[in-house]
N, C-alpha and C positions, 0 to 999 in steps of 0.2 A: 288696288282697295283706299291702305291710306295714302293721300296724295302726300309727297315730299315738300313739305313747305315750309323746310327750315332751309332750302338754300337763298343763301345773300345775295344782293342784288353793289354791284361795285355802286358808289357814288361815284361825284368827279375827285384824284385822288390830289395830294397835295407834292410837292415837292420828294418831300422827305417821308412822303408815302401815308405817313398817321395825318388824319384829319382832323381838322383842329375843331374841340367837337364846339357844336352850334349853341343859338340860342334856344333856351328853353323852356317851358313852349312858345313857340317861333311870335312873331307881333305882326298883327294883322295889318296889311296894308291895303290901303285904298283903292277901289275898282279900276281898272283899267280904261282905256277909251272905248271900248265894248262893254263895260257897267259891269266885266266880268273880275269877280275877284280872288284870288288866288292861282288863274288862271297858268298851264304848266309852271307852277312852281309845287313845291311838297306835297303829298298831303298832310294835313293840317293846318294848312296858311289859307285856306277856304272858308273857316268859320274858327272863333276861337271856342276853347276848351269846356263844357259844363262847368270844371273844375276838375281838384286833383281827387286822388284815388285818397279813400279813408287809409291813416296809417294809427299803426300800436307800435307801442315803446317795447312792449311787450308781447310774447305770445295768447291767445286766444285758449282756454279752456275747448275739447272738441267741442262740444254742445253749445255753448256761446257761437262758436264758429262758425257750425252749424245751423243754428236759430238767425244769424247775422248776417253772415255773406256767403255759403255752399246752396240753403235751401232758395234764398233770393238769388240766385246768379249775381254776384255783385264781387268786384275785385276787391281787395286792399293789399298794405302792405305793412310787411313786421320791421320794424329797421332795427339792425346787429342783430339779428336775431341768429344766424350761423356762428359770431365772430368766439366762441367757440373750441369749433370744430378744427380738427385737421387740414381740409382742405384748405381755407382759413388762414391760419399760421402758416404752412408747410408747404403749401405747391407751390414752388420756384419750378423756373425751367429744369436746373439740373434735379431736383427733386426729385422731380418724375418720371423724369427721364432715366436719374439713378434707381430707382427702387420697382418702376411700375412701366420701364421702357422695352420690356418686350411684348407687351399688349399686342392685341390690333385695334386701329382704334377708321373706323370711319372717316373720308373726308371728301370732299367736293372743292371743285373749285368756285373760288368767289362769282364769280357772272353767274348768276338769276337764270337756268335753264331745268325746263322741270323734263326736261327728256331727256336728259342727262343721267349717268346714274353712280354710287357713289362708289370710290374705292376704297381699298384697305393698303394698310400701312405701318408700319408697329410702331411708338408711342415715339420713340427715339429717334425715329425718321423724321417724322415727322416735328420736332421739336427742332430738327435744325434747319426747316424749310422754312420756316409759319409765316418767322419776320423775312421775309426772303417775296420785295414786291413781284419778283421775278413768275416767285414759286405759285403767289399768293393762293393761297389756301387756306380752310379751316378744318376741322374737324368736329362732327357731331357723332357719338356714337352713347352706345349700352355702356354704362360706365361699369368696369373690370369689377372683375368679385374680386379682385385682391383691392383692392382700390374702394370698395364700400366701407371700408373700418371707416378712413376720412369723412366720410361725409356724413351731416348731421341730419335725423330727421327733423322735424318741426315738432312739439309735441301738443299739435291739436290736431294730430292724425292719429295718436300712439293707443285710439281705442274704440268700439263699438268698427262700422260700418266703416270705416276712414283706411282702419289700422288692418282691418281683414281682405282689403281691396285695393293695396297698393302693387299697382303693373309691374310699373318697371323706373330707370332711372336713368338719365342719360351727362352725359359729358361732355361742355361746351368749352374749345379752347379757339380763337384765333387774334389777330392785330388788325391794325388799322383802323379806319373810318368804315361800316358796313352797314345796311338796312336791308330788312326783313320786306319780304312783300304785305301787304295786308291778309291775315289769315286767321281759321279758327279750324283747333283740334278737338276730337273728340274723346279727349279725356280732363280729366280736373289736371291743374299743374299747381305744382309748385318749384316756384324755379329762385333759385339762391345765387347772388352775383359771389362768389369766393373770392374773386383775387384781379387787379388789374385796375382796371378804366371804370367808364360808367355806363349806364345803359341809360334810354329815356322810351320810357313805352306809350302806345297812345292804346289806346280800347275802347271795342265801340261792341253795344249792345246788337246780339245776334238778331235782333229784330229789323236791326237796317243793314241787314246783309246786300238785301232788293237794289238796296240805289252803291250798290259798288262793283256790279258787274262779276257776279261771283260764278268761279266753276267748281266742278267738285260734288260733293255732298250728298252724291247720294244714299239705298235704305243700306249698304251692306260699305258703306267711305264715309266717316264718322266728319273727316278732315274735308273743308274745303279753302282758294284762297280766292284772291281777289285778280281780273286781269287788268287793272289797272297798270298805267304805269306810276307808281306812287313819286318814284320820285317830280315825275313831267306833269299835271292831273291838268286833260285836258278836258277845260267847266265848257266849252262848246257842245260837245259831247257827253259831257256826264255831268250834267247840269244840278241834279240829285246830291252830288258831295256834299253841298254846299247846305244839307239837310240833314246832315248824319253829327248825333252830337257826337262827342269824346271823350275821356277822363285821360289824365296823364298824369307820368309819375315819372318820378328817375332816381334809379337805383345807382346803390355807392355800394360797393363790398362788406359783405355782412349782411348788408341786405336781401329778401325773399316776397316776391307778389304771387299772388295765390291770382290764377286764371279761369277763372270756370270754361266749363265746358261748352263750345262752341261762341266763346264769348272772343270776337274777330279780336286781334291786334297788330300792329306795326311794335317793330324793337330797331333802337339805330342805336349802334356801342362804340365806345373810339375808347382810341388803345390795347394794349392787351386785359384782354378781357377773358375767364376761365366761371366756365359755374356750374353749376348741379344743377338738377331740376328730379322732382319725385312726382311722376304720374300715380290719378286713383279715377276710379270707374267712377262718375259720377251715376246715383240714383235717385228716386222720390222719396227718397227717406231713410231718416237716421239712425240706424238699434245703437244705442247707448251702452249696448253689452260689455262687463267691463269695465266703463268709465269709471262706477263706483272705484272699484279699487287698484285703478293704475293706480302709479305714484308720480307717471309722467319725467324720470331724472334723464338727462342725457342717451341717450339711444342715438347706434348711429345703422348703417345704411348694413352693415354686419349683422344687423338684430331683427331683423326684418324679411318677412319673406317677399318676394317680389315674382308675379306673374312669368317677365322675363327677363331674361337674365344673360350672361357670358361670362366666361372663363377664359384664360388663357387656353390655346391648344385647340380650345372649338371652331368650325369651317364656317360657320352659321352666326353672325350676328343681330340677331331675331329685336330689333326696333321698329317701331311704329306702328306694329301691327296691331286690329282693334283689340280691345279686352276681348276677354270672352266671355263676359256681362254681357254686353252688350250685344254681342254676337247673339246671346242667347236670347234676348230681350227680342231681338230683329225675328229671328227664325219666329216668333214667338207671337210677332202682330203676322206672319204669313194664314194663321190659324184662322184669325178675327173671330168668329162664333162656330167655326166646322170644329167638328172631331177629331178628323186628321188631314193632310195633305198632301195629297197624290202629287205622284210628280210630276207630272202635267199642270197641275197647278203651281205648284215651286218655278219649274220653269221659266214661265208663263210670268209671273212675277218677278224673278229674282234677273229676267233680259229689261222686261219694262223699266224696274228702278235701279240697277247698275252696271258703274263702267266697267266691265268685268272682260280678263278675255279668254278665259276657260270655260269650256261650255260648264252649260249649267246642271243638261244628267251624270256627267262626273261628279259635281261637288253634291248631286243626291244622293249618288253609290257610293261617297265617303260617311254619311249623315246616314243613312239607312243601313245601319252595322248588321240590321234581321235581315236583311235582304226580301220584304214585302213588297214593296214598293209603294210606300203611304207612312207618314210620319205621324206621332200621334203628341198633343200637350206631353203624357210623362214621357216620351220618348227626349222629349227637347230640355224636358228639366229635368231629366239622369244623365245627360249628354259628360260629358266627362271634360275638365277643363285640357284635355292632353288634343280631345279630337276634336274641339273648338280651334284650339291651336291652327291641328290639321287643316282645319274647315278656312279657318284665316291665312297660312300660306300657301293652301290652292289658290285663294282669291288672287291674293298680291308675289306672285313668285319672287323669289328672289332677283333681283340685278345687279352688277356691277363686277370689277374681279379687280385683283392680287396685283398689284402695281408690276412684281416681279415678275408674272407671270406672262410669255411671251402666249403660250396658247392656251386654250383651253379645254378640250369634252364641251355636248351641252351639258355634259352631269356637271363637271365639275364647277361654268359655273353658276348653278343653280344654290350653291354650296358656299360662297363668300361674302357674301352682305346681306345688307338688309335694308328695310324701308323708314322713313320717320314722318310723325303728322305731327311734327311737336312742333317749337316756337323756334328759338333763335339763336344766332350769337349774341 
């Protein structure tokens, strides 16, 4: 269901492997002999940006954050927002290996291949390898439970609907010059660079996605990605790219960017980079319950509830599933104006609107806990988060394997890794 949008494409690597930071935003060159601007050049060279992302030196109050940005699906940057966090102050390779090295992390080869699944290895082993040009890997995983105390939760998320629907936190770690694909995610994202080099961001409003040759994004697929070669955009084949407006920002360690749900983005990273992200559910409203009494003091991830988590010893890293409330909302749309959803109608709609491998009858049976052959609005409204998580896992079965296991049973291979729909290294 949730497309693996975090896989990183490898640009041309220098002899020292670490790519030199590029001039950003890029300077637009004159048209070529065929009148094409930015032909076979990286995305962003086809037209100048509209401008920089809005920036703040202090974090907004949750109500202001909602009014000015979340409700309008407008990105923003909070400069220096997490410089008091343990992650910013402590996360050297040595510290991470010594204190959290036994946690399993998901890792990928840097080469962009959405058909290949993530694998697992202990963080301490990943740290031994990730700077090697030969290994060519990066980690993207749920933030392990014992590491959460080092990750700061921005105060703009500490009350009301934001606080109640914090979905998950992701830990990103890599080295060298990398570029993500152009993609969007199902959740709102607060992405904080906590260590290392820099990250250049390009952000595009969702309404312009049809100009970028997108895939994914079905009813039960909250994320999607562009099939464009974002390192060499073919302007003869995709001339509409020249009509895509975009914003830009560069993150330095301590900075955070808010990326609204469904907002397209591409990220380019330089040097050793570690990020911590918090995903929170998009809603069409903001309930500010508790905001009047909130103190907004320093808060770390160990002090808040997350819907999807990982702790040392877990066999499954449940990363990147659609959030339970979004699934509930999607199920409500199947009702339309009718009082019940029959199994036949459910099957027809799911087959038409989602790219899934599991059979719709099985999915319906999972949700029809009363065995009546239909679902009511009340059934959908009262489904527990545990049931909705089962539904999410059924739609998008785990993939990948633990690196040291030579053989696995089919059942074991379903219990070792996760997915992600999230942003990038």
